[in-house]
N, C-alpha and C positions, 0 to 999 in steps of 0.2 A: 354375597355381602360379608359372610364370615371371613373369607380369605382376605378381602380388602381391609377388614377390621384388624388383621394382624400386621398390616403395614403401618406400624406405629411410627410417629415422627421422632427423629433424632437430629439434634442440631438444626432444626428447621427443615430437614429433608426426609422424605420417606425412606425407610430402611430398605436395603436391597435384599434380594433373595439370598445372596451369599451370607449377609449378616444374620438373617433369620435362620438359615440353615446352621450356622455356626453356634447360634444360641441354643435353641431347643428343637427346631424343626427337623434336623437331621436325626436326632435321637428318636423322635416320634416316627419318622419314616422307617428307620431301622427296626423299630418294634411293631410296625404295621403287619399283621398276619394275613391281610386280605390282598396284598400285592406280592407277586413273586419277585425274587431278588433281581433277576435280569430286567424286569419291568421297572423296578425302582431306579436302577442305575443307568441302564442303556436307553430306556425310553423317556422317563420323566426327567431325570436330572441332566441328561445331555442336552435336552431342549431348554430346560429352565436356566441352565448355566450358559446358554448361548453357544454350545459346542456344535450342535446341529440345529437346523431351522425347523426340522419336522421329524417325527418318529411315529410308529404305529404299533399296535398290538392287535392280535386276532382274538375276538371274543365269541364264545366263552372259553375257547381252547387255552388261552393264557391267563385264566383265572385259577386259583388254587383248587377249586372244586369244579373245574370246567368239564371234566369227564362225566361227573354226576349230572350236571346241567344238561349235557348232551343226551344222556340216557332218559332224563325226564321229558325232554322235548320229543324224543323218539316214542316214548310210551304214550304221550298225549295224542300223537298223530298215527299210531299204529293201525287203528281201525280204518282211518281214512286211506292209509297206504294199501291195506288189504283190499279195500273197495276198488282202488285203481287197478291193482294187479288182477282182480277177478272180472273186471269190466270188459265188455266187448270193444273192439277197436273204435267203433263209431261214437262211443261214449267217453273214451279215455281223455280226450282233450279237455272237456268241461270238468271232469273229475280231477285232473291234474292241476288245473287252475284253482280248484277248491282246496286241494291238498296244500298247495303253496300258501294260500291265504291262512290255512289252519296252522301251518308251520310258523309263519310270521307272528300270528297271534300267540302261539305257544312260546315262541322266543321272547316276546315282550313280557308274558306272564312269568316266565322262569328267570330270564336274565335281567331285564330291566328292573324287576322288583327285588333282585337279590342284594344281599349286603355287600358282596364283592363289587358289583357294578357301582353301587352308591359310593363305596370307598374310593374307587378309581376316579369318579367324577369329583368327589370332595377333594382329593389330592391334586387334581388339576387346578382347582380353585385356590388351594393353599399355595401352590407354586406359580400362580398367576398364568396358567396355561389355558388356551382355548382347546375345545374338542370338536371333532367332526367325525360322525360315524357313517360308514358306507356299507351297504349290503353287498356281500360277495355272493352269497346264496341265502335263501330264506332262513336257514339255520346258522349262518355264519356272517359276522360283521367285522369290519376293521375299524378300530377307534384310533383316529389320528390326533396327535398332540402337537401344538405349535403356539407361537406367540404373535406372529405378524398377520395382519389381515391380507397381505399380499399372498401369503401361503394358502390361506383359505380360498382365495380366488383361483390360484393355480390348482388346488385340489379339486375344485368344482369343474375346472376344464378337463383335468385328467379323468375324472369319473365319467364325464360325458363321452370322452374318447373311448374309454373302456366299454361303456354300455353300447356304443355304436358298433364296436368291433364284435361284441357278443351277439348283437342282433343280426349282423351280417353273417356270422357263423351259423346261427340258428336257421336263417333263411337258406343258406347254402346247404345245410343238412336236410332241410325240408324238400328242397328241389332235387338234390342228388340222391336222397334216400341213403346216404352214407354218414357214418359218424364223423364228427369234426376231428381234425388232426390234433387239436390241443384242447384241453379242458379250459385253458385260458388263452383264447385267440389273440388278445391284446399283446401277448408276448411275441407275436410275429411282426410287431412294429418296432423298428429301431428307435424312431422318434419318441415313442411312448416310453420305452425302456430307459432311454437316456434322460428324459424329463423326470421320471420317477427317481432314478438314481441321484440326479442332481438335487432334487427336492429333499431326499433323505440324507444328504450329506456324504454320499459315497464318493471315494476318489474316482476321477475320470478314467484312470487306467483300468481300474477294477470294473467299472461300468462297461467300458469298451470290450474287455475280455468276456464279460457276461453276454453282451450282445453277439459277439463273434461265436461264442459257444452255442447260443440259441439259434442263430440265423445262418451262420456261414459254415461252421465246422460240423454242425449236426451232432454235437457232443452234449451229453447230459452235464449240466453245470455241476450238479451235486457229485456225480461220479468223478469228474475231473478234479474237483477240489479235494475229494477224499483220496484220490490217487496221489496227488501232490504231497499230502501229509504222510502217507504210507511210504512213498519213495524216499523222503527225507529220513524217516525212521529206519528204513533198511540200510541207509548209509550212516546210521548211528548219529544222526543229527536231529534237530528239533525245529519245528516252526516257531516263529516269533509270536507269542500269544497276543501281543498288543495288536497284531495285524487282524485279529478276529474281534474287532472292537464292538460288534453288535451281533446278536443272535440272527441266524439265517442270512448273514452277509458273507459273501464269498470273495476274498481278496484275489487279485489276479495271480498272485503267487504267495506262498507261505511267509515270505519275508518282505512283502511289498513295503517300500519306504513310506509311501503316502499313508497306507492303511495303518502301519504300526505307529506312525506319527500321531494319527488321530487317537489311537488307543492309549498311547503314552500320555498325550495331553489330557485325555479324560481321566486317567488314573491319577495324574498329578493334581488336577483340580479337585477331584473328589477327596483325595488324601489331605489336601489343604483344608477343605471344609470340615472333614472328620476322618481321621485315620481308619476308623472302622468301615467307612464307606469305600475307601480305597481298597481295603482288604476284601470286602464283599465283591467289588467290581473285578478284582484280579481273579477271584474264584470263578466268577461268571465267564471271564475270558478263557480260563482253563477248560471249563465245561463246553464253551463254544468250539474249541479245537477238537475236543472229544466227539462232539456231535457231528462235526464235519467229517471226521474220520469214519464214523459209523453210519453215514448217510445211506450207503447201499443196503445195509442191513435194516435200517429204519424204514426205507421205502418198501423193502420186501415184506416186513412185518405189517405195514399199513395196508398193502395190497391183500395180504391174507386176511386181515381183519375185515376189509370191505367184502371179500368173498363170503366170509362167515355170516356177516350181517345180511347179505343178499340171500343166502340159503335159508336163513330164519324166516324171511318174508315170503318164501315160496310155498 
């Protein structure tokens, strides 16, 4: 209701989001400490301004204090995890289910009650956005932002497709006694990947390259994208930063016309609303390129961290 209350009437018509942003809302958003810069620009504003129909952020990872939240959840569930690790095989199934329930409860206690989560929900209201949260794992969720009810319907369909793919993978694992080939088996479906890419507003050429990398070429998407950036730099050239218009998006090539067009349009609109927003977004684009370049290193660091955490529980 507070968000709707800000839609004051002007000349007999409700004010648009652009008008509100140009008045005071953009300054409020720029000064909001509980939303990361790329979340403000790439997730909230691209959808609010109609540049993309949908975006999402991973919680609590993309909260300013996400790492601390993750540690708190781990601490709350450590005793239950040790019980699972020490249990005999015949008792592990029941204990694992109890552990998952404990993790979900701890997530709600730590994340949903946090100031950061409340701020994200409040900003969705201020910008007239709807939210839809999806459990990825008991300790990780995706928070989707959108405006149209048709997007919510499509999200519900894609979540069902993903859950079905994971259930099939778990059944296959149980029958074969072998590990699943992917942590995210839904990425073995080209239809799923294309549907998600379209929903998130990614250029079709980039989506198709992603699908080819995952399914046909057997190439790590992250490794390919990193290699492309480095090869340009070796030739003393540079990727077009506008092509990296969203965090964790991989253009088909560093100067993709469609991708850079999306980034340039976003920059221009944000700059028109508030030049500081344009500057902030451009800095996010620069960081996106750096992250893509460093992906192999980041993946290695993540793997090492997982090993360390596993050793602590033994």
